[in-house]
Backbone bond lengths (Angstrom), bond angles and torsions (degrees), N, CA, C in turn:
res aa  C-N    CA-C-N  psi(-1)  N-CA   C-N-CA  omega(-1)  CA-C   N-CA-C  phi
1 M - - - 1.461 - - 1.521 108.85 -
2 E 1.334 118.08 129.88 1.446 119.52 176.40 1.522 108.64 -87.80
3 F 1.350 114.57 133.07 1.449 118.98 -173.42 1.522 110.44 -95.21
4 A 1.329 115.96 139.22 1.452 122.38 177.30 1.522 108.47 -96.50
5 E 1.320 114.94 178.22 1.465 119.81 176.26 1.531 109.25 -60.19
6 Q 1.337 116.12 141.42 1.458 120.77 -178.75 1.533 111.00 -62.32
7 Q 1.323 115.72 120.76 1.463 122.86 177.60 1.533 107.70 -136.76
8 P 1.335 117.15 80.88 1.471 120.76 -172.58 1.525 114.46 -55.24
9 M 1.333 117.95 -42.13 1.462 119.83 -177.10 1.529 111.28 -66.06
10 K 1.309 116.13 -38.11 1.465 120.02 177.19 1.528 109.47 -65.84
11 A 1.341 116.48 -41.67 1.462 120.50 179.20 1.522 111.26 -62.52
12 I 1.309 116.66 -43.06 1.468 121.07 -179.96 1.525 110.53 -64.52
13 F 1.334 116.56 -41.26 1.466 120.48 178.04 1.528 110.53 -60.88
14 L 1.323 116.85 -44.90 1.461 120.78 179.63 1.526 111.11 -64.54
15 K 1.341 116.27 -41.42 1.462 120.92 -179.76 1.528 110.81 -63.71
16 V 1.319 116.93 -49.22 1.470 120.48 -179.15 1.530 109.88 -63.72
17 S 1.327 116.91 -38.08 1.469 119.98 177.32 1.520 110.56 -60.94
18 S 1.344 116.30 -41.93 1.471 119.42 179.18 1.524 110.84 -65.19
19 V 1.328 117.38 -38.53 1.463 121.36 178.86 1.526 110.17 -63.28
20 V 1.339 116.40 -45.52 1.467 120.81 179.64 1.531 110.26 -58.36
21 I 1.328 116.56 -45.27 1.465 119.89 -176.40 1.520 110.84 -71.89
22 F 1.343 118.18 -35.65 1.467 120.11 175.71 1.537 110.92 -62.33
23 V 1.335 116.59 -40.60 1.468 119.43 178.27 1.529 109.74 -66.91
24 C 1.331 117.52 -38.38 1.467 120.51 174.82 1.531 110.22 -60.42
25 M 1.331 116.54 -39.96 1.467 120.87 177.32 1.524 110.40 -59.66
26 S 1.330 116.80 -48.35 1.468 120.61 179.59 1.519 111.23 -61.74
27 T 1.330 116.06 -38.92 1.460 120.51 179.61 1.532 111.11 -64.31
28 L 1.320 116.57 -42.13 1.469 120.96 178.53 1.522 110.87 -63.17
29 I 1.340 116.36 -41.59 1.468 120.22 179.79 1.527 110.33 -65.99
30 K 1.322 117.03 -42.71 1.467 120.28 179.47 1.531 110.49 -63.70
31 A 1.325 116.64 -36.53 1.465 120.37 -179.82 1.525 111.79 -70.99
32 A 1.346 116.56 -30.01 1.466 119.85 -174.51 1.516 113.45 -99.29
33 G 1.345 116.61 -21.17 1.449 119.41 -160.44 1.506 118.70 -84.46
34 E 1.328 120.60 -4.79 1.461 120.52 -177.37 1.527 110.93 -62.31
35 G 1.345 115.71 122.46 1.452 120.83 179.56 1.512 114.54 83.33
36 I 1.330 118.43 -0.27 1.461 122.22 -179.52 1.523 108.93 -100.12
37 A 1.329 117.26 136.51 1.463 121.86 -179.94 1.516 110.19 -62.68
38 T 1.341 115.99 141.54 1.467 119.18 -178.78 1.522 111.64 -63.34
39 G 1.346 117.11 -32.78 1.464 119.11 176.97 1.517 112.02 -63.42
40 Q 1.323 115.88 -35.42 1.462 121.17 177.23 1.519 110.35 -68.07
41 I 1.336 116.53 -40.33 1.466 120.40 178.15 1.525 110.89 -64.01
42 T 1.331 116.10 -45.29 1.473 118.89 -178.48 1.526 111.36 -65.36
43 F 1.342 117.12 -30.95 1.456 118.60 177.52 1.517 111.00 -63.56
44 Y 1.320 116.91 -50.00 1.457 119.80 -179.51 1.525 111.35 -65.20
45 R 1.342 115.84 -38.11 1.473 120.16 177.55 1.522 110.54 -60.23
46 S 1.321 117.29 -42.12 1.463 121.14 -175.66 1.526 112.19 -80.89
47 A 1.323 116.45 -45.02 1.468 120.30 -175.43 1.525 111.81 -65.16
48 F 1.337 117.02 -46.10 1.466 118.90 -178.41 1.523 112.14 -75.94
49 A 1.331 117.48 -17.64 1.463 119.64 174.10 1.525 110.80 -67.20
50 M 1.330 116.40 -25.82 1.465 119.86 -178.61 1.522 112.22 -70.06
51 V 1.334 117.51 -21.30 1.465 120.11 -177.79 1.534 111.20 -62.48
52 P 1.347 119.84 -57.89 1.472 118.44 178.95 1.526 112.53 -68.12
53 I 1.341 117.29 -32.50 1.470 119.66 -178.87 1.527 110.53 -65.11
54 M 1.322 116.79 -48.78 1.463 119.83 -178.90 1.528 111.17 -68.97
55 A 1.333 117.33 -35.28 1.470 119.79 177.42 1.519 110.51 -63.67
56 W 1.338 116.66 -43.23 1.461 120.73 179.91 1.522 111.24 -64.49
57 L 1.320 117.01 -43.52 1.462 120.48 179.33 1.529 110.72 -65.45
58 A 1.334 117.20 -36.22 1.462 120.51 179.00 1.525 110.60 -66.30
59 V 1.343 116.85 -42.15 1.470 120.78 178.64 1.524 110.70 -61.57
60 R 1.334 116.41 -37.61 1.469 121.12 179.73 1.525 113.16 -82.17
61 G 1.335 116.92 -3.15 1.456 120.68 -178.93 1.517 113.46 71.52
62 E 1.351 117.38 25.62 1.458 121.49 -176.10 1.517 113.32 -113.37
63 L 1.337 117.61 4.24 1.459 120.05 -171.72 1.529 111.69 -64.44
64 V 1.311 117.17 -52.33 1.469 120.51 -177.73 1.516 110.45 -62.61
65 D 1.326 116.63 -44.51 1.458 120.73 -178.43 1.526 111.55 -64.55
66 S 1.340 117.29 -29.61 1.461 120.75 -177.56 1.522 112.31 -70.08
67 F 1.322 117.05 -20.58 1.460 120.18 177.97 1.528 112.31 -80.50
68 R 1.329 117.00 -12.09 1.464 120.31 -177.92 1.522 110.43 -81.01
69 T 1.316 115.71 124.73 1.455 120.50 178.81 1.522 110.01 -154.38
70 N 1.326 115.33 151.26 1.460 121.42 174.49 1.524 111.23 -108.61
71 N 1.347 115.77 12.37 1.458 119.47 -175.66 1.532 110.15 -136.61
72 V 1.321 116.01 58.41 1.460 120.68 -178.75 1.528 110.68 -61.50
73 L 1.331 116.54 -41.64 1.462 120.13 -179.17 1.529 111.43 -63.00
74 G 1.330 116.16 -37.56 1.464 119.82 177.46 1.515 111.57 -62.84
75 H 1.326 116.63 -41.67 1.468 120.91 178.58 1.529 110.86 -67.65
76 L 1.340 116.52 -39.33 1.463 119.40 179.46 1.529 111.15 -66.47
77 G 1.333 116.52 -39.64 1.463 120.25 177.58 1.512 111.46 -62.75
78 R 1.332 115.51 -45.52 1.459 119.57 178.29 1.531 110.25 -63.79
79 G 1.345 116.52 -40.19 1.454 120.12 179.98 1.518 112.14 -64.43
80 F 1.353 116.81 -39.82 1.458 120.18 -179.16 1.530 110.88 -66.07
81 I 1.334 117.00 -46.58 1.461 120.07 178.11 1.524 110.10 -64.61
82 G 1.322 116.22 -40.44 1.465 120.28 -179.83 1.514 112.46 -63.21
83 I 1.336 116.99 -39.54 1.461 119.10 -178.08 1.525 110.41 -72.75
84 L 1.331 117.56 -32.57 1.464 119.71 173.99 1.526 110.28 -63.62
85 A 1.339 115.62 -44.65 1.468 119.81 178.87 1.523 110.46 -60.67
86 M 1.315 116.09 -42.39 1.463 120.87 -179.46 1.525 110.71 -64.45
87 S 1.337 116.84 -41.46 1.468 120.85 -178.10 1.524 111.05 -63.92
88 F 1.334 116.83 -48.09 1.459 120.20 178.02 1.532 110.63 -62.09
89 G 1.337 115.73 -40.22 1.461 119.46 -179.98 1.512 112.60 -63.09
90 F 1.331 116.67 -40.96 1.460 119.80 -179.69 1.527 111.11 -70.18
91 Y 1.341 116.47 -35.15 1.462 118.45 175.81 1.530 110.18 -60.70
92 G 1.333 115.51 -46.42 1.462 119.13 178.33 1.513 112.35 -63.12
93 L 1.334 116.17 -38.62 1.461 120.90 -179.73 1.523 111.25 -61.06
94 L 1.337 116.49 -36.71 1.457 120.35 -178.03 1.525 112.84 -75.24
95 H 1.340 117.44 -18.87 1.462 120.23 -174.35 1.523 113.87 -115.68
96 L 1.327 117.02 3.00 1.462 120.95 178.69 1.523 109.63 -126.74
97 P 1.331 117.99 158.18 1.462 119.71 168.89 1.528 109.95 -57.84
98 L 1.317 116.57 143.49 1.468 121.55 -176.67 1.529 113.05 -53.03
99 P 1.352 120.21 -51.03 1.472 118.96 -178.31 1.523 112.87 -63.69
100 E 1.330 117.07 -31.48 1.461 120.21 -180.00 1.530 110.66 -68.48
101 A 1.318 116.50 -42.21 1.463 120.37 177.81 1.526 110.63 -62.70
102 I 1.335 116.72 -40.28 1.464 120.48 178.24 1.526 110.61 -64.15
103 A 1.340 116.55 -44.48 1.458 121.13 -176.29 1.527 111.71 -64.68
104 I 1.333 117.83 -43.50 1.464 119.99 178.75 1.523 110.53 -64.19
105 G 1.327 116.30 -34.14 1.464 120.55 178.23 1.515 113.46 -62.10
106 Y 1.340 117.41 -19.26 1.460 120.47 178.06 1.523 112.01 -66.92
107 A 1.330 117.42 -7.99 1.469 120.31 176.83 1.523 111.51 -69.36
108 M 1.336 117.99 -18.54 1.461 120.82 -172.98 1.534 113.50 -57.38
109 P 1.339 120.46 -52.28 1.470 118.42 -179.84 1.521 112.79 -64.40
110 L 1.335 117.87 -28.77 1.460 120.57 177.31 1.530 109.95 -66.30
111 I 1.331 115.70 -45.36 1.468 120.36 179.27 1.521 110.28 -67.32
112 A 1.331 117.16 -33.53 1.466 120.69 179.11 1.527 110.96 -61.63
113 V 1.327 117.43 -36.95 1.468 120.32 176.90 1.530 109.89 -61.59
114 M 1.327 116.98 -42.56 1.463 121.08 179.62 1.525 111.19 -64.59
115 I 1.325 117.15 -44.42 1.461 121.02 -178.82 1.519 111.19 -65.49
116 A 1.340 116.35 -41.24 1.464 120.23 178.93 1.525 111.05 -62.23
117 A 1.332 116.70 -38.16 1.463 120.46 179.56 1.520 111.48 -70.16
118 L 1.334 117.10 -40.07 1.462 120.96 -174.68 1.528 112.89 -79.48
119 F 1.334 117.15 -38.61 1.465 119.62 -171.60 1.529 114.03 -109.10
120 L 1.331 117.69 -27.76 1.459 120.22 176.87 1.523 111.91 -99.57
121 K 1.343 115.30 -2.13 1.459 121.90 178.77 1.527 112.24 58.59
122 E 1.349 115.80 30.73 1.458 118.81 175.55 1.529 109.25 -72.84
123 T 1.327 115.24 145.46 1.461 119.96 -179.58 1.526 110.01 -78.49
124 V 1.314 115.85 121.34 1.459 121.64 177.95 1.522 107.54 -123.06
125 G 1.339 115.53 118.23 1.455 120.29 -175.76 1.519 113.49 -82.53
126 L 1.315 114.20 179.32 1.462 121.48 -176.52 1.526 111.97 -59.75
127 Y 1.340 117.01 -40.28 1.463 120.25 -177.27 1.537 111.16 -61.72
128 R 1.341 116.66 -46.13 1.464 119.00 -178.05 1.530 111.59 -71.61
129 W 1.347 116.94 -37.18 1.465 118.56 175.64 1.525 110.28 -61.28
130 S 1.316 116.17 -40.33 1.471 120.14 179.30 1.518 110.37 -63.56
131 A 1.344 116.50 -42.66 1.461 120.35 179.64 1.528 110.95 -63.97
132 V 1.341 116.77 -39.75 1.462 120.77 178.05 1.524 110.38 -61.07
133 L 1.336 116.75 -46.49 1.462 120.71 -179.23 1.533 111.44 -63.15
134 V 1.332 116.00 -42.50 1.464 119.50 178.07 1.525 110.20 -63.28
135 G 1.332 116.54 -42.83 1.456 120.22 179.25 1.517 112.30 -62.16
136 L 1.329 116.70 -39.45 1.459 120.15 178.81 1.531 111.24 -67.89
137 V 1.333 116.23 -32.19 1.472 119.16 172.99 1.530 109.37 -61.14
138 G 1.336 116.47 -41.89 1.468 120.31 177.34 1.517 112.12 -61.29
139 V 1.340 116.38 -40.73 1.465 120.21 176.28 1.526 110.03 -61.24
140 G 1.341 115.67 -40.75 1.466 119.66 177.41 1.518 112.62 -61.98
141 V 1.330 116.28 -38.58 1.469 120.28 178.57 1.532 110.53 -62.19
142 I 1.336 116.41 -38.35 1.470 120.66 -179.15 1.525 110.93 -71.36
143 T 1.333 115.96 -44.23 1.471 120.25 -170.40 1.521 113.92 -85.58
144 W 1.340 118.47 -25.20 1.460 119.82 -172.69 1.530 113.70 -56.94
145 P 1.343 119.17 -44.89 1.480 118.24 178.79 1.527 112.47 -58.77
146 R 1.339 117.39 -31.69 1.467 120.21 178.49 1.519 110.86 -75.14
147 L 1.338 117.30 -43.56 1.455 120.82 -176.28 1.529 111.84 -65.48
148 T 1.325 116.77 -31.90 1.462 119.17 179.51 1.527 112.03 -67.84
149 L 1.331 117.00 -16.17 1.462 120.16 178.63 1.525 111.73 -67.75
150 L 1.349 116.64 -18.01 1.458 119.51 178.02 1.522 111.80 -64.08
151 E 1.332 115.94 -23.41 1.461 120.09 -177.29 1.528 112.65 -81.57
152 Q 1.316 117.00 -3.23 1.462 119.92 -172.96 1.527 113.11 -100.01
153 G 1.329 115.61 30.42 1.459 119.40 172.67 1.514 114.77 62.28
154 G 1.309 117.93 42.73 1.458 121.54 176.08 1.507 113.80 99.72
155 V 1.345 117.66 -18.84 1.461 120.06 178.44 1.524 109.04 -70.47
156 G 1.321 115.62 121.17 1.457 118.73 178.08 1.514 114.47 78.93
157 T 1.349 117.12 9.92 1.463 119.68 -178.08 1.526 111.51 -60.32
158 A 1.327 117.29 -38.18 1.466 120.68 -179.80 1.524 110.82 -60.60
159 E 1.344 116.67 -41.31 1.465 119.89 178.85 1.526 110.86 -66.67
160 A 1.337 116.96 -40.19 1.469 120.44 178.60 1.519 110.77 -63.87
161 L 1.331 116.38 -45.45 1.458 120.08 177.76 1.529 110.73 -64.19
162 G 1.327 116.11 -34.77 1.463 119.79 177.09 1.512 111.86 -62.78
163 A 1.343 116.68 -42.79 1.464 120.55 178.54 1.520 111.09 -63.48
164 M 1.347 116.22 -43.18 1.464 119.57 178.60 1.527 110.99 -66.05
165 A 1.333 116.61 -35.07 1.464 120.28 179.06 1.521 111.37 -64.95
166 V 1.340 117.02 -41.93 1.469 119.57 179.45 1.528 110.40 -67.05
167 L 1.337 117.58 -37.66 1.463 120.17 175.87 1.528 110.85 -63.51
168 T 1.323 116.22 -41.30 1.471 120.04 176.64 1.516 110.37 -63.66
169 S 1.325 116.26 -41.46 1.462 121.13 177.32 1.529 111.15 -60.00
170 A 1.344 116.29 -42.33 1.470 120.14 179.50 1.524 110.95 -63.63
171 T 1.339 116.40 -39.44 1.466 120.22 178.96 1.521 111.15 -65.88
172 L 1.329 116.57 -47.25 1.464 120.00 178.17 1.524 111.18 -65.21
173 G 1.334 116.90 -36.60 1.461 120.53 176.67 1.517 111.53 -62.56
174 A 1.342 116.57 -36.21 1.464 120.47 177.15 1.525 110.85 -66.18
175 V 1.339 116.41 -39.51 1.469 120.08 175.71 1.529 109.81 -62.40
176 A 1.341 116.32 -42.31 1.467 120.53 178.42 1.527 110.85 -61.52
177 M 1.343 117.43 -37.98 1.464 120.72 177.68 1.522 110.79 -60.75
178 V 1.341 116.72 -40.97 1.459 120.68 178.49 1.526 110.43 -65.37
179 L 1.332 117.19 -40.89 1.458 120.62 178.17 1.527 111.46 -63.66
180 V 1.332 116.31 -38.34 1.463 120.12 178.10 1.526 110.23 -65.19
181 R 1.332 116.88 -38.70 1.463 120.01 179.27 1.525 111.11 -62.56
182 R 1.320 116.69 -29.53 1.464 119.58 174.38 1.523 111.06 -75.24
183 L 1.342 116.02 -40.58 1.461 119.75 -178.11 1.526 112.39 -64.59
184 V 1.342 117.40 -37.84 1.464 119.51 -175.63 1.526 112.20 -66.24
185 Q 1.317 117.43 -13.40 1.463 119.97 177.86 1.525 111.69 -69.82
186 T 1.330 117.01 -24.90 1.470 120.22 -177.57 1.530 113.49 -129.63
187 E 1.336 117.80 -15.00 1.460 121.03 -173.11 1.519 111.63 -113.04
188 K 1.333 116.17 148.85 1.453 121.38 176.46 1.527 109.97 -77.38
189 T 1.334 115.63 151.52 1.464 120.62 -179.39 1.530 112.51 -57.71
190 P 1.363 120.14 -46.64 1.477 118.73 178.94 1.525 112.41 -59.17
191 T 1.321 117.16 -35.20 1.461 121.00 179.59 1.522 110.72 -65.54
192 I 1.333 116.78 -42.39 1.462 121.23 179.65 1.532 110.31 -64.26
193 V 1.330 116.31 -45.75 1.469 120.95 -179.48 1.526 110.81 -63.50
194 L 1.326 116.87 -44.87 1.458 120.95 -177.22 1.526 111.80 -66.26
195 Y 1.322 116.71 -46.50 1.458 119.78 -177.62 1.530 111.77 -68.76
196 F 1.339 116.81 -28.36 1.464 117.12 176.85 1.522 110.64 -65.98
197 S 1.325 117.34 -48.09 1.469 120.17 179.39 1.521 111.09 -62.14
198 L 1.334 116.31 -39.14 1.464 120.61 -178.85 1.527 111.00 -67.40
199 S 1.330 116.81 -50.42 1.467 119.94 -178.65 1.525 111.25 -67.10
200 A 1.338 117.13 -36.80 1.461 120.00 178.52 1.527 110.94 -64.40
201 S 1.318 116.93 -37.77 1.466 120.50 177.56 1.524 111.02 -64.01
202 I 1.335 116.32 -42.25 1.467 120.73 -179.05 1.529 110.74 -66.27
203 F 1.337 116.75 -46.94 1.464 119.95 179.72 1.524 111.26 -63.52
204 S 1.320 116.66 -38.61 1.469 119.95 179.12 1.515 111.02 -66.42
205 L 1.322 116.67 -40.06 1.464 120.79 -179.27 1.526 110.90 -62.30
206 A 1.325 116.76 -27.65 1.468 120.89 179.53 1.521 112.03 -66.34
207 T 1.339 117.20 -15.56 1.474 120.22 179.14 1.527 112.06 -87.21
208 L 1.316 117.53 4.14 1.470 121.42 -178.17 1.534 113.07 -52.41
209 P 1.349 119.41 -41.58 1.481 118.76 -179.53 1.531 113.56 -73.23
210 L 1.330 118.33 -4.23 1.461 120.83 -172.62 1.530 113.78 -95.49
211 G 1.324 116.91 18.40 1.461 117.03 172.56 1.515 115.86 114.01
212 W 1.338 117.98 34.31 1.457 119.09 172.83 1.539 108.38 -65.55
213 V 1.327 114.95 148.79 1.467 119.95 -178.85 1.518 109.74 -113.65
214 D 1.335 115.23 160.39 1.463 119.98 173.92 1.529 108.41 -71.94
215 L 1.313 115.81 127.64 1.459 120.41 -176.78 1.523 110.79 -91.56
216 S 1.311 114.81 140.87 1.457 119.27 170.55 1.522 108.66 -72.43
217 G 1.313 116.50 164.15 1.463 119.41 178.16 1.517 111.62 -59.31
218 R 1.336 116.49 -38.02 1.466 120.63 179.79 1.525 111.02 -64.59
219 A 1.348 116.43 -46.63 1.461 119.94 -178.70 1.527 110.99 -64.34
220 L 1.313 116.46 -41.29 1.465 120.75 179.27 1.521 110.58 -61.37
221 L 1.337 116.39 -43.95 1.457 120.49 179.41 1.523 111.24 -63.26
222 L 1.342 116.63 -44.65 1.462 120.54 -178.94 1.528 111.47 -63.18
223 L 1.332 117.38 -42.76 1.465 120.70 -179.57 1.533 111.26 -68.89
224 A 1.332 116.42 -38.95 1.467 119.48 177.68 1.527 110.48 -64.10
225 L 1.340 116.27 -42.79 1.470 120.07 177.46 1.534 110.69 -64.14
226 A 1.341 116.45 -38.18 1.466 120.41 178.55 1.523 110.27 -61.35
227 G 1.326 116.60 -45.13 1.458 119.92 178.55 1.524 112.07 -63.20
228 F 1.327 115.94 -44.06 1.471 119.94 178.60 1.525 110.35 -60.66
229 C 1.339 116.21 -43.55 1.469 120.58 178.27 1.528 110.59 -60.69
230 G 1.348 116.21 -41.32 1.456 119.64 179.08 1.521 111.82 -59.95
231 G 1.323 117.09 -41.08 1.468 120.14 178.35 1.516 112.60 -66.00
232 V 1.338 116.34 -44.32 1.471 120.42 179.03 1.526 110.47 -62.92
233 A 1.342 116.13 -44.07 1.462 120.17 -179.64 1.517 111.07 -62.23
234 Q 1.328 117.21 -39.52 1.464 120.58 179.14 1.522 110.98 -63.36
235 L 1.331 116.88 -40.46 1.470 120.67 177.68 1.526 110.92 -63.51
236 L 1.336 117.12 -44.22 1.457 120.70 179.52 1.529 111.01 -64.17
237 L 1.331 115.97 -41.02 1.463 120.17 178.95 1.518 110.89 -62.85
238 T 1.328 116.27 -45.82 1.466 120.36 178.95 1.521 110.93 -60.99
239 A 1.335 116.21 -42.94 1.463 120.53 -179.49 1.524 111.65 -64.41
240 S 1.339 117.51 -33.98 1.466 120.00 -176.77 1.526 111.56 -61.84
241 Y 1.340 117.11 -33.11 1.460 120.42 -177.71 1.528 112.62 -76.62
242 R 1.321 116.62 -5.93 1.461 119.61 175.40 1.528 112.04 -79.46
243 Y 1.328 116.98 -19.98 1.466 120.12 -170.26 1.521 114.28 -113.45
244 A 1.335 118.73 -1.32 1.470 120.12 178.57 1.518 109.03 -164.06
245 D 1.327 116.25 161.70 1.455 121.89 177.65 1.528 110.41 -67.69
246 V 1.325 114.72 155.64 1.464 120.59 178.53 1.526 110.84 -56.03
247 S 1.339 116.53 -42.02 1.462 120.61 -176.66 1.523 112.40 -64.41
248 T 1.320 117.23 -22.72 1.463 120.76 179.41 1.517 111.94 -76.30
249 I 1.320 116.71 -40.01 1.461 119.41 -171.79 1.523 114.30 -105.25
250 A 1.339 117.85 -19.00 1.471 119.80 -177.30 1.526 113.52 -57.25
251 P 1.346 120.24 -40.15 1.474 118.61 -179.07 1.527 113.97 -58.82
252 F 1.325 117.56 -22.92 1.466 119.56 -177.93 1.525 111.82 -73.65
253 E 1.343 117.45 -7.64 1.462 120.98 171.93 1.522 110.70 -57.93
254 Y 1.329 115.78 -31.76 1.459 120.32 -174.40 1.532 113.14 -76.37
255 T 1.333 117.78 -5.27 1.468 119.05 172.71 1.527 110.75 -66.50
256 S 1.334 116.13 -16.87 1.468 119.26 -179.08 1.528 111.75 -62.36
257 I 1.337 117.94 -28.81 1.459 119.12 -178.62 1.526 110.61 -68.07
258 L 1.339 117.21 -34.96 1.458 120.43 177.51 1.531 110.60 -65.11
259 L 1.328 115.06 -43.48 1.465 119.18 177.58 1.523 110.67 -65.47
260 G 1.343 116.15 -40.74 1.452 120.17 179.46 1.515 112.04 -61.84
261 L 1.331 116.42 -40.99 1.467 120.34 177.65 1.527 110.71 -62.31
262 G 1.343 115.81 -44.30 1.463 119.87 -178.86 1.519 112.67 -66.94
263 F 1.342 116.78 -50.09 1.467 120.38 -179.49 1.528 110.70 -64.52
264 G 1.351 116.10 -40.90 1.461 119.56 -178.83 1.519 111.96 -61.35
265 Y 1.321 115.77 -42.25 1.462 120.10 -178.68 1.524 111.51 -70.80
266 L 1.329 117.20 -45.05 1.459 121.33 -174.37 1.526 112.80 -73.86
267 L 1.345 116.77 -36.69 1.464 119.92 -172.35 1.526 113.82 -101.53
268 F 1.353 116.52 -30.01 1.465 118.74 -174.08 1.529 113.06 -124.32
269 D 1.327 116.84 7.24 1.470 121.72 -179.75 1.530 112.25 57.53
270 D 1.336 116.90 32.98 1.466 121.55 178.10 1.528 109.52 -82.02
271 V 1.313 116.29 118.11 1.462 121.38 177.15 1.526 108.44 -106.12
272 P 1.338 118.90 119.68 1.471 120.36 -176.08 1.525 111.80 -66.70
273 T 1.326 115.45 142.56 1.460 120.81 176.01 1.527 109.72 -86.56
274 L 1.319 115.96 163.03 1.458 120.72 177.69 1.523 110.62 -62.55
275 A 1.354 117.15 -39.96 1.466 120.70 179.22 1.523 110.84 -62.21
276 M 1.351 116.04 -40.83 1.463 119.62 180.00 1.528 110.97 -63.76
277 L 1.343 116.88 -44.08 1.464 120.86 -179.23 1.530 111.25 -66.57
278 A 1.340 117.05 -43.67 1.463 120.44 -179.49 1.523 110.57 -65.17
279 G 1.323 116.88 -45.11 1.461 120.20 179.13 1.520 112.50 -62.91
280 T 1.331 115.70 -38.16 1.464 119.94 179.49 1.526 110.83 -63.48
281 V 1.320 116.89 -42.87 1.476 120.35 178.33 1.531 110.23 -59.26
282 I 1.335 117.00 -42.27 1.463 121.08 -179.96 1.526 111.09 -64.69
283 V 1.340 116.59 -47.18 1.464 120.72 -178.19 1.528 111.24 -64.14
284 V 1.324 116.29 -45.84 1.468 120.38 -179.21 1.531 110.45 -63.26
285 S 1.320 117.42 -41.88 1.466 120.81 179.23 1.524 110.90 -61.53
286 A 1.333 116.48 -43.48 1.465 120.32 178.76 1.525 110.92 -64.39
287 G 1.338 116.39 -41.89 1.459 119.95 179.58 1.517 112.43 -63.22
288 I 1.322 117.00 -43.46 1.466 120.85 179.28 1.526 110.49 -66.13
289 F 1.344 117.15 -37.49 1.463 120.08 177.16 1.529 110.70 -60.49
290 I 1.329 116.80 -43.62 1.466 120.36 179.54 1.521 110.74 -63.28
291 I 1.333 117.12 -41.17 1.466 120.79 178.82 1.522 110.44 -61.52
292 I 1.332 116.24 -45.86 1.472 120.21 179.62 1.523 110.42 -63.21
293 R 1.326 116.11 -42.15 1.466 120.57 179.91 1.525 110.84 -63.16
294 E 1.337 116.97 -43.14 1.461 120.59 177.66 1.532 110.95 -60.47
295 H 1.327 115.85 -39.93 1.459 120.30 179.84 1.524 110.91 -63.51
296 R 1.316 117.57 -45.08 1.460 121.05 -179.74 1.524 111.46 -65.15
297 L 1.328 116.44 -41.01 1.460 119.53 178.12 1.527 110.83 -64.76
298 G 1.347 115.93 -37.44 1.462 119.39 176.96 1.514 112.10 -62.58
299 L 1.338 116.89 -40.94 1.462 120.36 177.92 1.521 110.97 -64.12
300 R 1.336 116.70 -38.95 1.468 120.06 179.19 1.525 110.93 -65.51
301 R 1.320 116.77 -41.11 1.472 119.62 179.73 1.525 110.86 -64.21
302 K 1.351 116.39 -40.00 1.464 119.37 178.27 1.523 110.86 -64.19
303 A 1.341 116.28 -42.52 1.463 120.26 179.28 1.517 110.86 -63.21
304 A 1.340 116.68 -39.48 1.458 120.20 -179.37 1.531 110.41 -65.65
305 R 1.342 116.99 -39.98 1.461 119.29 179.60 1.521 111.79 -65.18
306 R 1.338 116.39 -32.99 1.472 119.16 -179.59 1.520 111.61 -68.26
307 H 1.342 117.52 -24.79 1.452 121.13 -176.71 1.526 113.10 -98.24
308 V 1.354 116.77 4.44 1.452 118.85 177.62 1.518 108.88 -84.22
309 T 1.325 116.31 134.86 1.470 120.58 179.63 1.501 110.50 -74.55
310 P 1.344 119.81 161.57 1.459 121.96 179.65 1.522 112.15 -56.16
311 Q 1.340 117.28 -26.61 1.449 119.65 -179.72 1.524 111.12 -82.83
312 G 1.364 117.79 -8.77 1.458 121.48 -179.46 1.500 112.24 89.46
């Protein structure tokens, strides 16, 4: 990614815009998705996302170059894990209140810290481990009322499975984040974005024999709009990181819960529970702490490099 001059306010605007559009995407899928196979939903989400992505790359004269890669298998692996995460996430979205699905999804960066420490051997100190554990407690506070419904002989089973699906999605999403961190070492950002949508579309299409349904005109329109929104949001998100550090704009991801609460209440009559609100506060606090900690550690590493002599 080529970096532009630091413009924090522009970066924040782009980030918040991407969050708004991502929540609109989730809302469209929830409105359209009842009775539709998750593989069918992920296909439309991925295929129509390619429309704005490819148009933007074509306008910038980067479309042909973005298809060039020496790591096709890496992109396919990331795409396969990503599409699994998306499928589980959409299943949970269809069976949970919108804000609850968003809040449980906040577990992803917490799990990513654990995966990076275990498999990439990244150094994670006591403060970040503590924040991860606290954040996971918050996730437990949100999900426990749903999981206990499994004990009621089928009552609420869909909601319980939805909560477990979103947790699975967050775990797979964290694995995908680690795979992306490997890809960015050799691949350009447009290439990663393009190949993800392409591979996700192909993997989703493979689920066609598993029970796709005939879509009404309304459902088709909603899913197509959801996919288009996903592509636009991805472009805005990518652009936001050109104008500010991750630590500056990452906390604005949590504005999605406010939008989720509003859309859920107005469109789906979702009323948040006390457990959901309390757990969300815990998870968001832990996530912001990790972001701040990462920022401080980054500043220390930069300062240390400035004081190293040419001989090391």
